[in-house]
Wavefront OBJ file of the C-alpha trace (Angstrom):
o trace
v -8.587 -17.026 27.853
v -9.282 -20.421 26.782
v -6.048 -22.508 25.960
v -5.940 -24.011 22.757
v -6.211 -27.863 22.378
v -3.246 -30.277 21.961
v -2.053 -31.097 18.570
v -2.008 -34.664 17.859
v 0.681 -35.239 15.315
v -0.221 -39.014 14.587
v -3.569 -37.732 13.487
v -2.716 -34.283 12.373
v -5.829 -33.018 14.305
v -6.372 -31.220 17.233
v -7.903 -32.895 20.161
v -11.463 -32.470 20.259
v -11.701 -32.282 16.444
v -14.575 -34.597 15.047
v -14.100 -34.217 11.367
v -13.161 -37.661 10.824
v -16.240 -38.779 13.294
v -18.577 -36.665 11.000
v -17.244 -38.143 7.833
v -17.370 -41.642 9.195
v -21.028 -40.748 10.447
v -21.901 -39.646 6.873
v -20.415 -42.694 5.209
v -22.293 -44.990 7.599
v -25.631 -43.181 7.076
v -25.312 -41.952 3.481
v -28.041 -44.463 2.047
v -30.425 -44.242 5.112
v -33.469 -42.312 3.923
v -34.600 -39.529 6.011
v -31.592 -39.732 7.971
v -30.377 -35.975 7.098
v -33.834 -34.550 7.530
v -33.935 -33.088 11.335
v -31.166 -30.529 10.794
v -28.067 -32.680 10.045
v -26.029 -31.756 7.114
v -23.522 -34.004 5.671
v -19.731 -32.581 6.208
v -19.310 -31.775 2.405
v -22.137 -28.976 2.674
v -20.522 -27.262 5.765
v -18.517 -24.323 4.902
v -15.114 -23.769 5.545
v -13.980 -20.422 7.180
v -10.620 -20.767 5.256
v -10.279 -18.753 1.775
v -10.293 -20.945 -1.284
v -7.240 -20.152 -3.436
v -8.980 -21.261 -6.480
v -10.662 -17.720 -6.077
v -7.506 -15.894 -7.182
v -7.354 -18.179 -10.108
v -10.830 -17.163 -11.201
v -10.171 -13.287 -10.474
v -6.649 -13.392 -12.559
v -8.701 -15.415 -15.792
v -11.468 -12.826 -15.320
v -9.366 -10.017 -15.486
v -7.254 -11.212 -18.350
v -10.561 -12.095 -20.139
v -11.539 -8.430 -19.198
v -8.442 -6.826 -20.686
v -8.713 -8.795 -23.906
v -12.618 -7.937 -24.597
v -12.407 -4.287 -23.797
v -9.910 -3.285 -26.088
v -11.446 -4.883 -29.020
v -14.459 -3.238 -28.196
v -18.037 -3.855 -30.006
v -18.468 -3.845 -33.618
v -21.215 -1.950 -35.571
v -23.860 -4.429 -35.673
v -26.452 -5.215 -32.827
v -25.221 -8.600 -32.396
v -21.744 -7.502 -31.872
v -23.031 -5.235 -29.037
v -25.024 -8.185 -27.579
v -22.013 -10.472 -27.407
v -19.732 -7.510 -26.101
v -21.935 -7.198 -23.216
v -22.377 -11.124 -22.570
v -18.691 -11.390 -22.521
v -18.310 -8.287 -20.088
v -21.019 -9.965 -18.093
v -19.442 -13.055 -17.671
v -15.869 -11.861 -16.769
v -17.460 -9.692 -14.334
v -19.237 -12.706 -12.776
v -16.065 -14.709 -12.844
v -14.381 -11.737 -10.944
v -17.194 -11.566 -8.334
v -17.551 -15.273 -7.821
v -13.514 -15.314 -7.466
v -13.481 -12.644 -4.823
v -16.108 -14.615 -2.974
v -14.045 -17.660 -2.928
v -11.166 -15.947 -1.843
v -12.509 -14.178 0.925
v -13.772 -17.254 2.462
v -17.097 -18.007 4.416
v -18.264 -15.327 6.516
v -17.974 -15.830 10.322
v -21.335 -16.032 12.018
v -21.944 -14.047 15.355
v -23.013 -16.362 18.210
v -26.364 -15.004 19.799
v -26.511 -14.993 23.563
v -29.410 -16.610 25.253
v -31.785 -14.221 26.417
v -32.351 -13.762 30.002
v -35.652 -13.467 31.683
v -35.801 -10.044 33.626
v -37.702 -10.283 37.092
l 1 2 3 4 5 6 7 8 9 10 11 12 13 14 15 16 17 18 19 20 21 22 23 24 25 26 27 28 29 30 31 32 33 34 35 36 37 38 39 40 41 42 43 44 45 46 47 48 49 50 51 52 53 54 55 56 57 58 59 60 61 62 63 64 65 66 67 68 69 70 71 72 73 74 75 76 77 78 79 80 81 82 83 84 85 86 87 88 89 90 91 92 93 94 95 96 97 98 99 100 101 102 103 104 105 106 107 108 109 110 111 112 113 114 115 116 117 118
């Protein structure tokens, strides 16, 4: 079992945590053309594995909007059916986006290097 790296209270990070160094590298090279073309990704594009709690807000407001629009129902005209469908579509999209944010990024499986058989 691998031991957890010691915590550094003065910086608030674990030993070996390179997040600050990655941001400094990005700040140093953000205006260099072609620096991020070889597979390097700026730190703000990397996804976090932690859930984003803003997703719960999106789910709650989407459900609230859905509860407001469903009892009203569509009117008698074609336009009212169209706007009813658009309203339901937007609220469902908001709920799905909130669930995706609240769940967090999926964990990637590490692939083992294939061994050559003799």
